[in-house]
C-alpha positions in Angstrom: -21.7 17.6 -53.2 -22.3 14.1 -54.6 -26.0 13.3 -54.3 -27.1 9.8 -53.3 -30.8 9.1 -53.8 -32.2 6.5 -51.3 -35.6 5.2 -52.3 -37.4 3.7 -49.3 -36.8 4.6 -45.6 -38.1 1.4 -44.0 -36.5 -0.7 -41.3 -33.6 -1.9 -43.4 -32.6 1.7 -44.3 -31.7 2.8 -40.7 -28.1 1.7 -40.5 -27.5 2.4 -44.2 -28.5 6.1 -43.8 -26.6 6.4 -40.5 -23.4 5.1 -42.1 -23.6 7.4 -45.2 -24.4 10.5 -43.1 -21.4 9.6 -40.9 -19.3 9.7 -44.1 -21.0 12.7 -45.6 -18.5 15.3 -44.5 -15.3 13.5 -45.5 -16.8 12.0 -48.7 -18.7 15.2 -49.8 -22.1 13.5 -49.8 -25.6 14.7 -49.8 -28.4 12.2 -49.2 -31.9 12.6 -50.6 -34.2 10.2 -48.8 -37.4 9.5 -50.5 -40.4 7.6 -49.1 -44.1 7.5 -49.4 -44.1 8.7 -45.8 -42.4 12.0 -45.5 -42.4 11.7 -41.7 -40.5 8.4 -41.9 -38.0 9.9 -44.2 -37.6 12.9 -41.9 -37.0 10.6 -38.9 -34.2 8.8 -40.7 -32.4 12.0 -41.7 -32.1 12.9 -37.9 -32.0 16.6 -38.9 -28.6 16.2 -40.5 -27.5 19.1 -42.6 -26.4 16.8 -45.5 -29.7 15.0 -45.8 -33.0 16.0 -47.4 -36.3 14.1 -46.8 -38.9 14.0 -49.6 -42.2 12.4 -50.1 -41.6 10.1 -53.1 -44.2 8.1 -54.9 -42.4 5.6 -57.0 -45.4 5.3 -59.3 -45.3 9.0 -60.1 -43.1 8.6 -63.2 -42.3 12.3 -63.5 -41.2 12.7 -59.9 -39.2 9.5 -60.0 -37.4 10.5 -63.2 -36.7 14.0 -61.8 -35.1 12.7 -58.6 -33.1 10.0 -60.4 -31.7 12.6 -62.8 -30.4 14.7 -59.9 -28.6 11.8 -58.3 -25.1 10.5 -58.8 -26.1 7.0 -57.7 -29.4 5.4 -56.7 -30.1 3.0 -53.8 -33.4 1.2 -54.0 -34.6 -0.2 -50.7 -38.0 -0.9 -52.1 -39.7 -4.3 -52.2 -37.9 -6.4 -54.9 -40.8 -6.2 -57.5 -40.6 -2.4 -57.5 -37.0 -2.0 -58.5 -37.4 -2.4 -62.2 -38.9 1.0 -63.1 -36.1 2.6 -61.1 -33.5 0.5 -62.9 -34.9 1.4 -66.3 -34.7 5.1 -65.4 -31.1 4.6 -64.2 -30.2 3.2 -67.6 -31.8 6.2 -69.4 -30.1 8.8 -67.2 -26.9 6.8 -66.8 -26.9 6.4 -63.1 -25.3 3.5 -61.1 -27.8 1.5 -58.9 -27.5 -0.6 -55.8 -30.2 -2.9 -54.2 -30.2 -5.6 -51.6 -32.7 -7.8 -53.5 -32.3 -11.0 -55.6 -31.7 -10.4 -59.3 -35.0 -10.8 -61.0 -35.3 -11.9 -64.7 -36.4 -8.3 -65.6 -33.3 -6.9 -63.8 -31.0 -9.4 -65.6 -32.4 -8.3 -68.9 -30.8 -4.9 -68.3 -27.3 -6.3 -68.1 -26.3 -5.5 -71.7 -27.6 -2.0 -71.4 -25.8 -1.4 -68.1 -22.6 -2.6 -69.6 -23.1 -0.5 -72.7 -23.4 2.6 -70.5 -20.6 1.5 -68.2 -23.0 1.4 -65.2 -22.6 -0.8 -62.1 -26.0 -2.3 -61.1 -25.0 -4.1 -57.8 -27.7 -6.4 -56.4 -27.9 -9.0 -53.6 -25.6 -6.9 -51.4 -27.5 -7.1 -48.2 -27.5 -10.0 -45.7 -29.0 -13.0 -47.3 -28.5 -12.4 -50.2 -25.3 -10.4 -49.7 -23.0 -11.1 -46.8 -23.6 -14.9 -47.4 -22.2 -14.5 -51.0 -19.2 -12.5 -49.9 -18.2 -14.6 -46.9 -18.7 -17.8 -48.9 -16.8 -16.7 -52.0 -13.8 -15.5 -49.8 -13.3 -18.9 -48.4 -14.1 -20.8 -51.6 -11.6 -18.6 -53.5 -9.0 -19.2 -50.8 -9.5 -23.0 -51.1 -9.1 -22.9 -54.8 -6.1 -20.6 -54.7 -4.2 -23.2 -52.7 -5.2 -26.0 -55.1 -8.2 -27.5 -53.1 -11.3 -28.9 -54.7 -14.7 -28.2 -53.1 -16.7 -31.2 -52.2 -19.3 -29.8 -49.7 -20.8 -26.4 -49.2 -23.6 -25.7 -46.7 -24.8 -22.3 -45.8 -27.3 -21.3 -43.1 -28.7 -17.9 -42.0 -31.4 -16.8 -39.7 -32.9 -13.6 -38.2 -33.6 -14.4 -34.5 -34.2 -12.7 -31.2 -31.1 -12.0 -29.1 -30.7 -14.2 -25.9 -31.4 -11.2 -23.6 -34.7 -10.6 -25.4 -35.7 -14.2 -25.9 -38.7 -14.5 -23.6 -41.3 -16.7 -25.3 -41.6 -20.4 -25.7 -41.0 -20.2 -29.5 -37.6 -18.5 -29.0 -38.5 -16.3 -31.9 -39.8 -12.8 -32.8 -40.3 -11.1 -36.1 -37.1 -9.3 -37.1 -38.1 -8.9 -40.8 -41.2 -9.1 -42.9 -43.7 -11.4 -41.0 -45.4 -12.4 -44.2 -42.2 -14.0 -45.5 -41.9 -16.0 -42.3 -45.5 -17.3 -42.6 -45.0 -18.3 -46.2 -41.5 -19.7 -45.8 -40.9 -22.9 -47.8 -44.0 -22.7 -50.0 -44.0 -22.7 -53.8 -42.4 -26.1 -54.5 -40.2 -28.7 -52.9 -36.9 -27.8 -51.3 -34.1 -29.0 -53.6 -30.5 -29.7 -52.8 -27.7 -32.2 -53.4 -26.1 -34.5 -50.9 -23.2 -36.8 -51.7 -23.9 -36.5 -55.4 -27.6 -37.3 -55.2 -30.4 -34.8 -55.7 -32.8 -34.6 -52.7 -36.2 -33.1 -52.5 -38.4 -32.2 -49.4 -42.0 -31.4 -50.1 -43.5 -28.5 -48.2 -45.6 -30.7 -45.9 -42.4 -32.5 -44.7 -40.0 -29.5 -44.7 -40.2 -28.6 -41.0 -39.6 -32.1 -39.9 -36.2 -32.5 -41.7 -33.8 -30.3 -39.8 -30.1 -30.2 -39.2 -28.5 -29.2 -35.9 -25.8 -26.5 -35.6 -23.7 -25.5 -32.6 -22.5 -21.9 -32.2 -20.0 -21.2 -29.4 -21.4 -19.0 -26.7 -25.0 -19.1 -28.2 -25.8 -22.8 -28.0 -27.7 -25.1 -30.3 -29.7 -24.1 -33.4 -31.6 -26.0 -36.1 -31.7 -25.4 -39.9 -34.4 -26.3 -42.4 -33.8 -26.4 -46.2 -34.3 -23.4 -48.4 -36.5 -23.9 -51.5 -33.7 -24.0 -54.0 -30.2 -24.6 -52.7 -28.8 -25.1 -56.3 -29.6 -21.6 -57.5 -26.0 -20.4 -57.0 -24.2 -23.6 -58.0 -22.9 -22.3 -61.3 -22.4 -18.7 -60.0 -20.2 -19.9 -57.2 -18.3 -22.3 -59.6 -19.5 -25.4 -57.8 -21.0 -27.4 -60.7 -19.1 -30.6 -59.6 -19.7 -30.3 -55.9 -21.1 -33.4 -54.1 -23.1 -31.6 -51.4 -24.7 -28.2 -51.7 -27.3 -27.2 -49.1 -28.7 -23.8 -48.0 -31.0 -23.4 -45.0 -32.7 -21.1 -42.6 -31.7 -21.0 -38.9 -34.1 -21.2 -36.0 -33.8 -22.2 -32.4 -34.2 -25.9 -31.7 -37.9 -26.8 -31.4 -39.2 -24.0 -33.6 -39.6 -26.1 -36.7 -41.5 -28.9 -35.0 -43.9 -26.3 -33.5 -44.3 -24.4 -36.8 -45.2 -27.7 -38.5 -48.5 -27.7 -36.5 -49.6 -24.7 -38.5 -48.5 -26.3 -41.7 -50.4 -29.6 -41.0 -53.6 -27.7 -40.0 -53.5 -25.6 -43.2 -53.1 -22.2 -41.4 -50.2 -21.1 -43.6 -52.2 -21.5 -46.8 -52.3 -18.2 -48.9 -54.3 -19.5 -51.8 -57.9 -18.9 -50.8 -60.0 -16.4 -48.8 -61.8 -17.1 -45.5 -65.5 -16.0 -45.7 -66.4 -13.3 -43.2 -62.8 -13.1 -42.1 -63.1 -9.7 -40.6 -65.8 -10.8 -38.1 -64.4 -14.1 -36.8 -62.5 -14.5 -33.5 -59.1 -16.1 -33.1 -60.9 -19.1 -31.6 -63.3 -19.3 -34.6 -60.3 -19.2 -36.9 -58.7 -22.3 -35.2 -62.1 -24.1 -35.3 -62.3 -23.6 -39.1 -59.6 -26.3 -39.6 -61.1 -28.9 -37.2 -64.0 -31.4 -37.6 -67.4 -30.8 -36.0 -68.1 -32.4 -32.7 -71.2 -32.0 -30.6 -69.4 -31.9 -27.2 -65.6 -31.6 -27.6 -64.1 -28.1 -27.2 -61.9 -26.5 -29.8 -58.9 -27.2 -27.5 -59.7 -30.9 -27.3 -60.3 -31.2 -31.1 -57.0 -29.5 -31.8 -55.0 -31.7 -29.5 -56.7 -34.8 -31.1 -56.0 -33.5 -34.6 -52.3 -32.8 -33.8 -51.8 -35.8 -31.5 -50.5 -33.8 -28.6 -51.2 -34.0 -24.9 -52.0 -31.1 -22.6 -48.7 -31.5 -20.8 -46.8 -31.3 -24.1 -44.6 -28.2 -24.6 -46.2 -27.9 -28.1 -49.5 -27.3 -26.4 -48.0 -24.6 -24.2 -46.6 -22.9 -27.3 -50.0 -22.7 -28.8 -51.6 -21.4 -25.6 -49.0 -18.7 -25.4 -50.2 -17.2 -28.7 -53.7 -16.7 -27.3 -55.1 -18.7 -30.2 -58.3 -19.7 -28.4 -59.4 -16.3 -27.4 -63.1 -15.8 -28.4 -62.9 -12.0 -27.8 -60.0 -11.2 -30.1 -61.4 -10.5 -33.6 -59.4 -11.0 -36.7 -60.6 -7.7 -38.3 -59.1 -8.4 -41.7 -61.5 -8.3 -44.7 -61.1 -11.1 -47.4 -58.1 -12.5 -45.6 -56.3 -15.8 -46.4 -55.4 -18.3 -43.6 -51.8 -17.1 -43.9 -52.8 -13.5 -43.4 -54.9 -14.3 -40.4 -52.1 -16.4 -38.9 -49.7 -13.5 -39.5 -52.0 -11.1 -37.6 -52.2 -13.5 -34.6 -48.5 -14.1 -34.5 -47.7 -10.3 -34.7 -49.6 -9.9 -31.4 -47.0 -12.0 -29.7 -43.8 -11.8 -31.8 -43.3 -8.1 -32.4 -40.0 -6.7 -31.2 -40.6 -4.4 -28.3 -38.7 -1.1 -28.1 -36.1 -2.5 -25.7 -35.7 -5.8 -27.6 -32.6 -6.7 -29.5 -32.5 -9.0 -32.5 -29.7 -11.4 -33.6 -28.4 -12.6 -36.9 -26.6 -16.0 -37.1 -24.8 -17.2 -40.2 -23.0 -20.5 -40.5 -21.1 -21.9 -43.5 -19.5 -25.3 -43.8 -16.8 -25.8 -46.5 -15.6 -29.4 -47.3 -12.7 -29.8 -49.7 -9.9 -32.1 -50.9 -6.3 -31.0 -50.9 -3.4 -33.3 -51.7 -5.6 -36.3 -51.4 -6.8 -35.3 -47.9 -10.4 -34.3 -47.0 -10.6 -31.1 -44.9 -13.3 -28.8 -43.5 -13.6 -25.1 -42.6 -16.6 -23.9 -40.5 -17.3 -20.1 -40.7 -19.7 -18.5 -38.2 -21.0 -15.0 -37.6 -23.2 -13.7 -34.9 -24.4 -10.0 -34.9 -26.6 -8.5 -32.1 -28.7 -5.5 -32.7 -28.5 -2.2 -30.7 -32.2 -1.6 -30.4 -35.5 -1.7 -32.2 -34.3 0.9 -34.9 -30.6 -0.1 -35.4 -31.3 -3.8 -35.4 -28.9 -6.5 -36.4 -31.0 -7.0 -39.5 -30.8 -3.3 -40.4 -27.0 -3.4 -39.9 -26.3 -6.6 -41.9 -28.6 -5.5 -44.7 -27.9 -1.8 -44.8 -24.2 -1.5 -44.2 -23.0 -3.6 -47.2 -25.4 -1.6 -49.4 -23.9 1.6 -48.1 -20.3 0.4 -48.4 -20.8 -0.8 -52.0 -22.5 2.5 -52.9 -19.5 4.5 -51.7 -17.0 2.1 -53.4 -18.9 2.5 -56.7 -19.0 6.3 -56.3 -15.2 6.3 -55.6 -14.4 4.1 -58.6 -13.2 1.2 -56.5 -15.9 -1.1 -57.9 -15.6 -0.6 -61.7 -16.9 -3.8 -63.3 -20.1 -2.7 -65.2 -23.3 -4.7 -65.5 -26.1 -6.4 -63.4 -24.2 -8.3 -60.8 -23.9 -9.7 -57.3 -20.9 -9.3 -54.9 -18.8 -12.4 -55.8 -15.7 -10.7 -57.1 -12.7 -9.9 -54.9 -12.8 -6.2 -55.7 -16.2 -6.1 -54.0 -16.1 -8.6 -51.2 -12.6 -8.2 -49.7 -12.8 -4.5 -48.7 -16.5 -4.7 -47.7 -15.9 -7.8 -45.4 -12.9 -6.1 -43.9 -14.9 -2.9 -43.2 -17.9 -4.8 -41.8 -15.6 -6.2 -39.0 -15.3 -2.6 -37.7 -19.1 -2.8 -37.1 -19.0 -6.1 -35.3 -19.9 -8.2 -38.3 -17.1 -10.7 -38.1 -16.7 -14.3 -39.3 -14.8 -16.8 -37.2 -13.2 -19.4 -39.4 -12.2 -22.7 -37.9 -10.4 -25.7 -39.4 -12.4 -28.9 -38.7 -12.1 -32.6 -39.4 -14.1 -33.3 -42.5 -17.6 -34.7 -41.7 -19.6 -35.7 -44.7 -23.0 -37.2 -44.9 -21.8 -40.5 -46.1 -18.2 -41.3 -45.1 -18.3 -44.8 -46.6 -19.4 -43.2 -49.9 -22.4 -45.6 -50.3 -25.2 -43.6 -52.0 -28.5 -43.7 -50.3 
């Protein structure tokens, strides 16, 4: 039996484990699933004869090394900053490795050693990053193959709640790490390029600069800019492109509402609130408002934000039970962002019967034979339930498929890499279609930002 070590049995591992167990007989696989929680690991094995659950502490170096030595390939589904010790052990014991995380500087430093040992270290092979790379490079390579020159690339992705489970005024629930949602956009201005001109959006303006997107059958969405749209410019071979923009998808109206928290300062993660464990939700809101001898917290907030009581924005705040004096934060030494996350989790947690939804949308503008053309590529994936979510599918399945392809010698190029080569993306995209992850590509009239080519 070929042994696959999976480190981390969290939400994103559900579909990954299900896929590999489904292939375990025909592919002669045994899965060792390691997690700090042995109960969680056991639940994910589903009592399958080709799976073993173990309690694995990644910081126990001896145990970690022992399990890696026994494996033929290692999948790390840990948080990104925890991959590196696993990766170093994989170099020492000559094991291939797969992760869904962005390539860190520390991981990139292992590239030479991985190549020297003929090891494939595949990263960024989840959803975003992952499916976005593969689906984008497929179309970009096709355009280049027919002699076209790329002039515009926009890429949007979002984890949302499916229409049948969309029952709050924000049209949103947490489908991934809530902390990442609360801190989205922080850490520097969003940077992108439009019509050959660099553009920047500072954090305090980010959620008021949105683009609108239409997806057939699902209606209208909005997108706000990611922090660094230019990170993949050279990797994708788009150094000369006039427009390059990457963004996050939400339902229309979300960003305007989220901006209220940004303007109040509730998303700040840089300082601790005194006595945070004892204050109520109502007290928390009042921390960001001026003192007034007679005005209520509600009136002060409406004045601070410039909203009336019949504004839908006000209804969105009321829905979160922000002004409840009986709900206690209960978090010691918490930052505003951590408290806001706690409050939102009360309202935005997926319920057992809820389904999530992934939406991805690419726009490709190019010139061919002197004519400007556009291709729009759209993908919508709906989850099955709270365990086999669309997020778990779109993150876990590409990881599983890449793992099997490496084991079977179909992905051979050694080194620290992301899935932008044909040998990787073509078979995986094709197989993903069998699981309902399908891109619909449509030829469109080219619509640039500045058709008369006057720079602004």
